[in-house]
C-alpha positions in Angstrom: -1.6 -4.8 -7.4 -5.2 -3.8 -7.0 -5.8 0.0 -7.1 -8.1 0.6 -4.1 -10.8 3.3 -4.0 -8.5 5.5 -1.8 -5.8 5.4 -4.5 -3.4 3.1 -2.5 -2.4 -0.4 -3.8 -3.2 -3.8 -2.4 -0.8 -6.7 -3.2 -2.5 -9.7 -4.8 -1.3 -13.1 -6.1 -2.9 -14.8 -9.2 -3.9 -17.8 -7.1 -6.2 -15.4 -5.1 -8.2 -14.8 -8.3 -10.0 -18.2 -8.7 -12.9 -16.6 -10.5 -10.5 -15.9 -13.4 -8.8 -19.3 -13.4 -6.1 -18.2 -10.9 -5.0 -15.4 -13.3 -5.4 -11.6 -12.8 -8.8 -10.1 -13.8 -8.7 -7.6 -16.8 -7.3 -4.2 -15.9 -10.2 -1.9 -14.8 -12.4 -4.7 -13.4 -14.0 -3.6 -10.2 -13.4 -6.3 -7.6 -14.1 -7.2 -3.9 -11.7 -9.1 -1.7 -10.7 -10.0 1.8 -7.6 -8.6 3.4 -5.4 -11.1 5.0 -1.9 -11.0 6.5 0.6 -13.0 4.4 2.2 -15.7 6.5 5.5 -15.4 4.7 5.9 -11.6 4.7 3.6 -10.4 7.5 2.2 -7.8 5.1 -1.5 -7.4 4.0 -2.6 -8.8 0.7 -5.9 -9.5 -1.2 -7.5 -13.0 -0.9 -10.7 -14.4 -2.5 -10.9 -11.8 -5.3 -14.3 -11.6 -7.0 -16.0 -9.4 -9.5 -18.2 -6.7 -8.0 -21.6 -6.6 -9.6 -22.9 -3.0 -9.9 -26.2 -3.0 -11.6 -25.1 -5.7 -14.1 -22.0 -3.8 -15.2 -18.4 -3.7 -13.9 -16.8 -0.4 -13.0 -13.1 0.5 -12.7 -11.2 0.6 -9.4 -11.5 -1.7 -6.4 -13.6 -2.0 -3.3 -13.0 -4.0 -0.2 -15.7 -6.3 1.2 -17.6 -4.9 4.1 -16.6 -7.9 6.1 -12.9 -6.9 6.1 -11.0 -6.0 9.3 -11.4 -2.4 10.3 -8.7 -2.3 12.9 -5.1 -1.8 11.7 -3.2 -4.9 10.6 -0.3 -5.8 12.9 3.0 -4.8 11.5 6.1 -6.8 12.4 9.2 -5.0 13.4 10.8 -4.3 10.1 14.6 -4.5 9.4 16.2 -2.0 7.2 15.3 -2.4 3.5 11.8 -3.8 4.3 8.7 -2.0 2.9 7.1 0.4 5.4 3.9 2.5 5.2 2.9 5.9 6.5 1.6 9.3 5.7 3.6 12.4 4.8 3.4 14.5 7.9 5.8 17.5 7.7 7.6 19.4 4.9 10.6 21.4 5.9 11.6 22.3 2.4 14.9 20.4 2.1 13.7 17.4 4.1 10.5 16.1 5.6 9.0 13.5 8.0 6.7 10.6 7.3 4.4 9.5 10.2 4.7 5.7 10.1 1.8 3.5 10.9 3.2 2.8 14.4 3.1 6.6 15.1 6.9 7.1 14.9 8.5 9.7 12.5 10.8 8.8 9.6 13.1 11.4 8.1 12.9 11.7 4.3 14.9 13.6 1.7 13.2 14.9 -1.5 15.7 13.1 -3.8 14.3 9.8 -2.3 10.8 10.7 -3.6 11.3 9.6 -7.2 7.5 9.1 -7.8 7.1 12.9 -7.1 10.0 14.0 -9.3 12.4 14.1 -6.4 10.1 16.5 -4.5 8.3 15.7 -1.2 4.8 14.4 -1.6 2.0 16.7 -0.4 1.2 16.6 3.4 -1.4 13.8 4.0 -0.3 11.6 1.1 -0.2 7.9 1.9 3.2 6.5 1.1 5.1 3.2 0.9 8.9 3.3 1.4 12.0 1.3 2.2 14.2 2.1 5.2 17.8 2.4 4.1 21.1 3.5 5.7 22.4 6.9 4.7 25.9 6.4 3.2 27.2 9.7 4.7 25.9 9.4 8.3 25.7 5.6 8.7 22.1 6.1 10.0 
């Protein structure tokens, strides 16, 4: 994954890094890339990864090329278990809601938020998640 300037991650395949012999660049290398929709998964990924020259030195983190698409990428209808994306919208203490990229709301329990120590992420945090069926309710 490439860590983007906003802190989110962009999926990348080694073959997209021709400048490094189709291998990943060293950790911390600042890069530019195009965002494409993967034909197989329908999800965004980095393509044409190149080193970003900044006054002769490379700096950590990543930056997208200015030529990238600015409108949202189309998201296919996702079956349960497929990675989804959204923003933490509401915290009700014992549960919360994520606003998905399509504008709909997704219920979330703190115990599902392992990256935050089983607590809900702060409101406004960009999140990636999998949709699963609750064993108790069947939903």
